[in-house]
C-alpha positions in Angstrom: -38.0 59.1 -127.6 -38.6 56.8 -130.6 -37.2 53.3 -131.0 -34.9 54.7 -133.8 -33.5 57.4 -131.5 -32.9 54.8 -128.8 -31.0 52.5 -131.2 -29.0 55.4 -132.5 -28.0 56.4 -129.0 -27.1 52.9 -128.1 -24.9 52.6 -131.2 -23.1 55.8 -130.2 -22.5 54.5 -126.7 -21.2 51.2 -128.0 -19.0 53.0 -130.5 -17.6 55.2 -127.8 -16.9 52.3 -125.5 -15.0 50.4 -128.3 -13.0 53.5 -129.2 -12.2 54.1 -125.5 -11.1 50.4 -125.0 -8.9 50.6 -128.1 -7.3 53.8 -127.0 -6.7 52.5 -123.5 -5.3 49.2 -124.8 -3.0 51.0 -127.3 -1.6 53.3 -124.5 -1.1 50.4 -122.2 0.8 48.5 -124.8 2.9 51.5 -125.9 3.8 52.4 -122.3 4.6 48.8 -121.2 8.3 48.0 -120.8 8.4 45.2 -123.4 10.8 44.6 -126.3 9.8 46.2 -129.6 9.0 42.8 -131.1 6.7 41.9 -128.2 5.0 45.3 -128.4 4.4 44.9 -132.2 2.9 41.4 -131.6 0.6 42.9 -128.9 -0.5 45.7 -131.2 -1.1 43.3 -134.1 -3.2 41.0 -131.8 -5.1 44.0 -130.5 -5.8 45.3 -134.0 -7.1 42.0 -135.1 -9.4 41.7 -132.0 -10.7 45.3 -132.6 -11.4 44.4 -136.3 -13.3 41.3 -135.3 -15.3 43.3 -132.7 -16.1 45.9 -135.3 -17.1 43.3 -137.8 -19.5 41.7 -135.2 -21.0 45.1 -134.4 -21.5 45.9 -138.1 -23.2 42.6 -138.7 -25.5 43.1 -135.7 -26.4 46.5 -137.2 -27.1 45.0 -140.6 -29.2 42.2 -139.0 -31.2 44.9 -137.0 -31.8 46.9 -140.2 -32.9 43.8 -142.1 -35.3 42.9 -139.3 -36.8 46.4 -139.2 -37.2 46.4 -143.0 -38.9 43.0 -142.9 -41.2 44.2 -140.1 -42.1 47.4 -142.0 -42.8 45.4 -145.2 -45.1 43.0 -143.3 -47.0 46.0 -141.8 -47.4 47.6 -145.2 -48.7 44.3 -146.7 -51.5 44.0 -144.2 
């Protein structure tokens, strides 16, 4: 298995975990016996956290791609 395949599989695993966590959190919030205003606050907070996590993962992916591009460019210059 190549390094590219390994990174792709890891990305799929991380994406699946994030989606699973989000779905579990959403169900837990929706099934909890809170007032509507409290539930909306929890959903809003959860959505913001999910967006922050997604942004972090995207930035990690961009950094990884930049690093691989730079490594490839250095190899081709030699």
